[in-house]
N, C-alpha and C positions, 0 to 999 in steps of 0.2 A: 499629533494636532495634540493641542494644551484644554487637556476636557476636563482638568475645572477651572478653566476661563470658557470657557464652553458652557457649560453647565451654568455658571454664576450668569455669564448674557443672558437663557434664555429661561433664568428665573428672575431679571427682570424685566424683561420683556414681556414674561408673562405677566407679571404686577402691573406692566403698564395697561395692562389687554382689561384689567380686572379680571383676573382668570384665576381660580385657587389652581393647584393642583390634583384635586379630583376634578375639577369641570374640565383642563385643560384632558385629560386621559380619559373622560368619557368622550370630547367630542375626537383623541384620536384611532379608539375604541380598543384601549391597555390598561395597567392598573393603576394607579395612583404613583403601585411603586418607583414604579419603571422610569415612572416624571423624578420623581424625589432619588433618585438611585443618580442620575443623568443630571441633576441640578448640583447631589453632592460630588460629582468629579469620576463618578465612580463607573460613565458607562455611557456609551456615543448610540443616540438613536441611528435606527434604520435605514438603512437608504432605502424603501419605500416611505418610512416616513417624515423623512426629512423637507418633501416639498411642503407636505399638510402643515406641516410644524409652523413653516414660515409661511405660509397664508395667514395660520389664525396670530401668530406675532407681530404680521407686518416688516419683513424683517427677509434680506435674497439669500439663497445661497450660501455668497461669500463673506457677507455679514455672518452665519449662523456657524463656517468654519474656524473667521475668526475669531468671535466671542467676542467681536463687538462691534457701533455704526459706523459705516464706514464715510466716506466725504468724495465729490466727486476723484479724488486728484488719489487721494490713496486707494480708488477702487483697481485701475488696472496694476499694480505693484500687490497688493498685494491678491489678485486672483492669481497671477503666476507664482506666489510665494504657498498659497491654500495647495495647486494644484503638485505642486513639489511634493508636500506635507502628504498630499493623499498616494499618491506615488512611494514613498516611506513608510508607510503603515502597509500597503497593500504586501511589502517585501513584509514588513518585520509577522505580518500573520500571514504569511503563507507556509504551509504546515506540506508533513508527509508524511507516511506509517508505513513500519515494519510488521507484518502479524499483526501482533497489538502495540507493537510502540512507535508513540508519534519520538520523530528524531529531531534534534540536539534544530541548530545551524545547520540553514541546508538551503545552496546556493547553485543556483543552474553551474554547465560549466564544457567546455568542447570533451566528447568525449576523446582519449586515446587510451589505444588497449591493452598498452606493455603495464601505465598506470592503473587499468582500471583491475586486472588480474594482482599486479601489486600490491595497493592499496588490497584486494579483499582477500589477498592470497595471509596479507596479516591479521587481517578480524579474524577471519576463522582460524585462523592457528591459537588465539590467545580468548580472544574474548564471544570469539563469538555467539558459539554455539549457550556457554554460561549467561549472558545477557539475553538471545532471543529465546533461550528454550529448544526443548525435542521436539521437534515433527515427526515421528512417524510411524506409519503402518501398523494398526489398520486403522490413522485417520492421515484424511486427504489433506487439510489443509484450514485455517479458521475454525466454526463452526459449522462446516459443509456435515453432514450424515458419515458415520462411521462405513469402511468396506463391507464391515456385515451385512449392510442393510442394502449396495452401494453395488454389489457383487461385479465387480468392474475387472477384476482380473480373472472372472474365470475358474475353468480348473485347469492346474496348471501340476499337476501329476508328471513326475519325469522330465520340465521342461527348461531349455535353458534360457535364463531373466539377467538383464544389465540395470543397474540400480548407475544414473544421475545421480552426483551429491548425497553417495551411500551416510556422510554425519556422523554415527555413529554406530551401524552396523545394524540399532536394529528392524527394521525393515526386512532385509536382507535374512537374518530371524524369522522374521513373521513368514514371509514365500517360503523359504523353505519345510516351513513349520506344514501348509500349507501342500509339500510335493513336491516346487523345485529342486534338481539335484545341480545344477550347474550355475554354479553363483559368479555373478563380475559387480563388482565395483568401481565408479571411479569421480573422484572426487579433486576437485585443483587446490587440496589443503592435503599437505604433509600431517600434520597433527591430529585431523580427524582423518583421512586412511590408517593410521596406527589407532587409533581409538577404536575402529571400525573390528579391523585387523585382532587385536587384545579382548574385546566383545566375545568374538566370535567365534575364536580361541577355547572362549568359557565355557560357550556351547555348547563346541565339541563339531564347527560349523564349519567347512572348508569354502574361501574362495578367493579367486585369480580379484587381486586390488589394485587401479593404475590412478596415479598421480598425476594431475595434466587438466587441463581447460576444460571445461565441453567442444568449446565449439572448431577443440584444432584436431591431427594429425594422430593419432597418440598410441597406435596398435592393435587397437583392438578387432578380431577379425570382423570378414565382408557376409553375407548373407545367413548371418547363425544365429541370433536369439530369437526366442518364441516370440518372448516380452522387456520392452524396453520400459520401464514408467519413473517415475519423481516426484518427489514430495518436497516441492518449493524447495527446486535444485533450480529449474530452468527460468525463471527470472534473470538468472546470473547474470546467462549469458550476456556476452558485448554483440552477438550478432544470430539472431533468430534461424535468418536461412542458412548459417554453415551450422549449427547446430542441429537443424536440424535433418538437415541434408547427408549428415554426417550419420542421424539416427536411423531414417531412410534405408540406407546402407548398411549399416548390422545388420539390420530386420533381413528373417526372411517372408520369403509372397505367401502373403498373409498374416504378417506379425504387428503384432496389436502395443499402440506405444499410449502408453497414457501418462498424464502429471497435472497431479497439482499445483495455484497458485494462488497468492493473491487478489485477487477480486482491483480493478484497476477502482471499483467508485467507488470507492474500500479508504482506498489511500486521499479518493476526496475529498471526502467527508466529515468532519470532525465532531465530538460531542460537545459542547457548550452552554453552561444550564443547565444545562438536561433537554439544552434543544439541536436537532443536526442542521451544521453550518458549513457551506459549502467552503474550502479553504483553498480547491486548486482545479486546475481543469480538467477536465475528463477527456479530453484533445493534448494536455502538452504532455510529450514522447520527449520531452529532452533530456537530457544525462543529467543529474545531478549528484554531489555528493555533500553525503550529510554524516550528523555528529551522531555518532553512538557506545556510550560513555566517552572514554576517553583514545578513541580511534574511531576512524574513516569508515565508509561503506562509499561505493559506488555506485549506482545503479538507474536504469531508467523504467518510465513508466508507459506500458505500451495498452490501450487498447484492447477490447476479443477481439472487433476486426482485425489487430494487426496482428494474432498470434493464430488468427481461419488462414488466412493469406498467407501466411507462410507455411502452413503445415499444406494447401492445397496445389501454392507455387513447388512447391519441393516430392507431393509425387505421395500422399497422404489422401483416406478415405473416410470422411466426418464422418462417424456412429454417434457420441454420444458428451453435450456438455452439460454438467452439473451444476449451477449456484442458491441450490437451497441454503437453506439454515436447518442446523438442526437444535426447532425452538424450546422441544425442554432443555434443553443443555444452553441455550443462550438466557431461559428464564430459569433458570436453577446459577448461571452464576452471578450475579447484584455486582453487574461493573457495568461501567458505561463501553465497552467495545461485547461485552455482549447485550445490552440495548436495542447497540444502533447491528448488532447481526439482526437482528424482531426486528428491521425498519431495510433495511437491504444486505446482499450479500458481502459474506467477508471473503472471501475467499470463494476459486472455482476451481473444476477441474475439468479434459477435455479429454478424451478418448476416443483415439485414428485407427486405421487396420494402416500396413504394406499395400499398396497396389500389386 
């Protein structure tokens, strides 16, 4: 949409109605600075204000979007053009968020497993850790309270544990410090496996590390682990059902599975001019390809119910869902990510048990 043209048109029609900016603003229940911003071409009225503006200025929506008065002959043609422009604008503002990072260009795609693996392996073999930063225990992700407060892991003395998406090895060090003696790690990236191995060696810790997609058969032992956990790893799978089925098979009877991931509502809402704005549908679970620096990632947004239903289908008993925000940490952050965390969950953690 041509915001400058529309802004000039709003100013012109306002003056024809003998209204000042302040009078128009008062009638709409907004500030005169907002009206001034529209008329300077620096923004568009919110959807809820468009019909009231049209009524006050004695124009219709088609004329508002066109930025000019229309004759009957022009009306149909302009209506079709404006519909296409609105669709284009909606595509432009569609956003997605991974962790605290807003992605660049985002496009919905038909998911191809091999292509998704190839793209995400390249990302994690190169810039993944540097671009997204490191999330490791005792942090479960985002602004969730830490493990010290949540105590999801329980007593790990002499336990066998497996980490899905072992990253840089810091979480394995953490569970080792809690008493776990049989450590295993799985990651799709050879670079991440190498980082984990190097870090654990410096700490004098031994672990069995496997490079494989989490949803594939990779030689992990069956009915073996007391605990399987993942910190911001599970969301990268191409199939929740396949992944949860395999994790269930790895666990002993009564074994525990815990994972943290970015909350789906977090990815739907962005901060614009200090306000929370929906920029994506919560119900959209399509696969997308997004730009991160000079690399791409392939992911799917999934609803909370999608995770819970898949866990139930694959034999898990639900124990706990955490959606809290560490308010003290969020208030101290002084950024949009932290401010948003005070209003809605940016991450979640789920704890389940094998039947």
